[in-house]
C-alpha positions in Angstrom: 6.3 122.7 -16.5 6.5 118.9 -16.3 9.6 118.9 -18.5 11.3 121.5 -16.3 10.7 119.4 -13.2 12.1 116.3 -15.0 15.2 118.2 -16.1 15.8 119.5 -12.5 15.5 116.0 -11.1 17.9 114.7 -13.8 20.5 117.4 -12.9 20.3 116.6 -9.2 20.8 112.9 -9.8 23.9 113.6 -11.8 25.3 116.0 -9.2 24.5 113.9 -6.2 27.5 111.7 -5.0 27.0 108.0 -4.6 25.2 107.1 -1.4 26.6 104.4 0.8 26.5 103.3 4.4 29.2 101.1 5.8 29.2 99.3 9.1 32.2 97.6 10.7 31.3 94.9 13.3 33.8 93.5 15.8 32.7 90.6 17.9 34.5 88.6 20.6 34.4 84.8 20.6 33.4 82.6 23.5 34.7 79.5 25.2 37.9 78.2 23.5 37.6 81.3 21.1 37.4 83.9 23.9 40.7 85.4 22.6 39.4 85.7 19.0 37.9 88.8 17.4 35.9 88.6 14.2 35.9 91.7 12.0 33.1 91.9 9.4 31.4 94.6 7.3 28.0 95.4 5.9 27.2 97.9 3.1 24.3 99.5 1.4 24.4 101.5 -1.8 27.8 102.1 -3.4 30.2 99.2 -2.9 33.5 99.6 -0.9 36.7 99.3 -2.8 39.1 99.4 0.2 39.4 99.5 4.0 42.1 101.1 6.1 41.4 100.7 9.8 43.3 101.2 13.0 42.8 98.7 15.8 44.1 99.8 19.1 44.0 98.5 22.7 44.0 101.4 25.2 44.8 101.2 28.9 46.6 104.4 29.8 50.1 103.5 31.1 49.3 99.9 32.0 50.4 96.9 29.9 47.8 96.2 27.3 46.4 93.2 25.5 48.3 92.6 22.3 47.2 91.3 18.9 48.5 87.8 17.9 47.7 85.7 14.8 45.5 87.2 12.1 43.6 84.7 9.9 40.4 83.9 7.9 41.0 86.6 5.2 40.8 86.3 1.4 44.0 86.5 -0.6 44.4 87.9 -4.1 41.8 88.8 -6.7 38.1 88.3 -6.1 37.4 85.5 -8.5 33.8 84.5 -7.7 30.5 86.4 -7.2 30.4 87.6 -3.6 34.2 87.3 -3.3 36.4 89.2 -0.9 39.0 91.7 -0.2 42.4 90.1 -0.8 44.7 93.0 -1.9 46.8 94.3 0.9 48.6 97.4 -0.4 51.7 97.5 1.8 52.3 93.7 1.8 51.5 93.6 -1.9 54.3 96.1 -2.6 56.8 94.1 -0.5 55.9 90.6 -1.4 53.9 90.1 -4.6 55.2 90.1 -8.2 52.4 91.7 -10.2 53.5 89.9 -13.3 53.3 86.5 -11.7 51.6 86.8 -8.3 51.9 84.1 -5.7 49.2 84.8 -3.1 50.4 82.1 -0.7 53.7 83.7 0.5 54.0 83.4 4.2 53.6 87.0 5.3 51.1 88.2 2.9 48.3 89.3 5.2 46.1 92.4 5.7 48.4 94.3 8.1 50.4 97.4 7.2 54.2 96.8 7.4 55.6 98.4 10.5 58.1 100.4 8.5 55.4 102.1 6.4 54.2 105.6 7.0 52.4 106.1 10.4 53.1 102.4 11.2 56.0 102.5 13.7 55.2 100.3 16.7 52.2 98.6 15.1 51.6 95.1 13.9 51.1 91.6 15.3 52.6 91.3 18.8 51.8 94.9 19.5 48.8 96.7 21.0 47.9 98.4 17.7 47.8 97.3 14.1 46.6 98.8 10.8 44.4 96.7 8.6 44.7 97.3 4.9 42.3 95.5 2.5 41.3 96.2 -1.1 39.6 94.3 -3.8 40.4 93.6 -7.5 37.7 91.9 -9.6 36.0 91.7 -12.9 32.3 92.2 -13.5 30.2 89.9 -11.3 33.1 88.8 -9.1 32.7 91.8 -6.8 32.7 91.2 -3.0 29.3 90.8 -1.4 27.5 93.5 0.5 28.5 91.9 3.7 31.1 89.4 5.0 34.0 88.6 7.2 37.2 90.7 6.6 39.4 88.7 9.0 39.8 87.3 12.5 42.5 88.2 14.9 43.7 86.5 18.1 44.6 88.4 21.2 47.2 87.8 23.9 47.2 89.0 27.5 50.3 91.0 28.5 52.2 90.6 31.7 50.2 91.9 34.6 47.2 92.9 32.6 44.3 91.0 31.1 41.7 93.6 30.2 41.8 96.3 27.6 39.4 98.6 25.8 39.3 98.2 22.0 39.2 101.2 19.7 38.7 101.0 16.0 38.9 104.0 13.7 39.3 104.8 10.0 43.0 105.3 9.1 42.7 108.7 7.3 46.3 108.6 6.1 45.4 105.7 4.0 42.0 107.0 3.0 39.9 105.2 5.6 36.9 103.4 3.9 37.0 104.2 0.1 34.0 103.6 -2.2 34.2 102.4 -5.8 33.9 106.0 -7.0 37.0 107.0 -5.0 35.2 108.9 -2.3 35.7 108.2 1.4 32.8 107.4 3.7 32.6 107.5 7.5 31.7 104.0 8.7 29.7 103.1 11.7 31.6 100.9 14.2 29.8 98.2 16.3 32.4 97.2 18.9 32.4 95.4 22.3 31.0 97.9 24.7 33.0 96.6 27.7 36.7 96.1 28.1 37.9 92.9 26.5 39.2 90.5 29.2 41.4 87.5 28.8 42.6 85.1 31.5 46.3 85.4 32.0 48.1 82.2 31.2 48.7 80.1 34.3 52.3 79.9 35.3 51.9 76.2 36.4 50.7 74.3 33.3 47.8 71.9 33.5 50.1 69.2 31.9 52.2 69.1 35.1 51.4 66.0 37.1 51.2 68.1 40.2 48.8 70.7 38.7 45.8 69.5 40.8 47.8 70.0 44.0 49.0 73.5 42.9 45.3 74.4 42.4 44.3 72.8 45.7 46.8 74.9 47.7 45.8 78.2 46.1 48.0 78.3 43.0 51.1 79.8 44.8 53.2 81.9 42.3 56.4 80.8 44.0 56.1 77.3 42.6 56.6 78.9 39.2 59.7 80.9 40.1 60.3 84.6 40.0 60.2 86.2 36.5 61.6 89.5 37.9 64.8 87.9 39.2 64.9 85.1 36.7 64.9 82.5 39.5 63.3 79.2 38.8 64.8 77.1 41.6 61.9 76.6 44.0 61.6 72.9 43.3 65.2 72.6 44.4 64.7 74.0 47.8 64.7 77.8 47.2 61.6 78.9 49.2 62.3 82.7 49.1 63.5 82.8 45.5 66.7 84.6 46.5 70.3 83.8 46.9 72.4 84.3 50.0 76.1 84.8 50.7 78.5 87.5 49.6 77.9 86.8 45.9 74.2 86.1 46.4 74.6 82.7 44.8 73.9 80.4 47.7 70.4 79.5 46.6 69.4 77.1 49.3 70.3 78.1 52.8 69.1 79.5 56.2 66.3 81.7 54.9 64.8 78.8 53.1 65.2 76.6 56.2 63.4 79.3 58.3 60.3 79.0 56.0 60.5 75.2 56.1 60.6 75.1 59.9 57.6 77.4 60.2 55.5 75.1 57.9 57.0 71.8 59.1 54.5 68.9 59.5 51.4 71.1 59.2 48.4 70.4 57.0 47.4 72.4 54.0 44.5 73.9 55.9 46.8 75.1 58.7 49.4 76.8 56.5 46.9 78.3 54.1 47.6 82.0 53.9 50.5 81.8 56.5 53.7 83.7 55.8 57.1 84.3 57.4 59.3 87.3 56.9 62.9 86.1 56.3 66.2 87.5 55.1 67.9 90.8 54.8 66.1 92.8 53.6 63.0 91.0 54.9 60.8 89.3 52.4 57.4 87.9 53.1 57.3 84.3 52.0 54.2 82.1 52.1 54.8 78.8 53.9 53.5 76.8 51.0 56.7 77.9 49.2 58.6 75.3 51.3 56.6 72.5 49.6 59.5 71.8 47.2 58.3 68.4 46.0 54.8 69.7 45.3 53.2 66.6 46.7 51.4 66.2 50.0 52.5 63.6 52.6 50.8 61.7 55.4 47.7 59.4 55.4 45.5 62.1 53.9 48.3 63.5 51.7 47.6 66.9 53.2 50.9 67.4 55.1 52.4 70.2 52.9 56.0 70.4 54.2 57.7 67.2 55.4 60.5 64.7 54.8 60.3 64.7 51.0 60.9 68.5 51.1 63.6 68.2 53.7 65.5 65.7 51.4 65.4 68.2 48.6 66.6 71.1 50.8 69.5 69.0 52.2 70.5 67.8 48.7 71.0 71.4 47.5 72.0 72.9 50.8 74.8 75.6 50.6 75.3 75.0 46.9 76.3 77.6 44.4 75.3 75.4 41.5 71.6 74.8 42.0 70.2 74.4 38.5 67.8 77.0 37.2 65.0 76.6 34.7 64.8 72.8 35.0 61.9 72.4 37.4 59.3 70.3 35.5 56.9 73.1 35.0 59.4 75.8 33.8 
């Protein structure tokens, strides 16, 4: 009877597939690294031979965060105990000579090429990329049971600074594959809340008048108008529009109207005040007439005064007001 039980146990052990649990952890940095995601793994049981994972920012129809620089990954063969995953199938095919591999070529990184199967519209600079990582080793140089796969930086997109991160196994590429060739369903530990990044300020902190821009409420007009490609505010264009038949008189009566409304008033008085000028009417904050970006008066709190008038008169009724050369553009 005892021999029969041992035989049954032996058969079950042979028939049972390798057991493994795989966890993928994604954590967001803090402080200066708020835009960095660290992707790591932890395994028990059978080791992992390769990872194929989809990373996607979702926001419906809104602009999404995008993925920027990927870094902190291993390259090439695993050559030490506890080594890593440095074989990237798509990039290996495109960039590595197997007979004489050079692992330091510029674009050898763990991202599926955008022209590969199921990869259209993915990659760095996009809101989705496919991570591909495998390992090649001899004997004791196998990767450890846990470690960092890579880090990736994120960039905010125009008008949007929060996105939900989704990570899934890419089944077209096998997902997470164990040493025995079987696939395993991993557990994903992801940020539970939307990932939020501060949109870049349009008026850089390196500008000598940055402190004043902050003090008067960070008016977007000081940065120009991206929609209309108009960066002439520092030259007297308060409403960021041209006048005249050709629409190319950049500093004229509409800008003067805003200036007159704000003339010789303190920052506190003009805060939040606007005028509707032009045809069609456009609501323009009075602070947009502060062309010099410096206060005047004893307390330096007169927003719109003679310095700004000098600028407006210099460019008055001129079709050749320079664009894109304001100090902060």
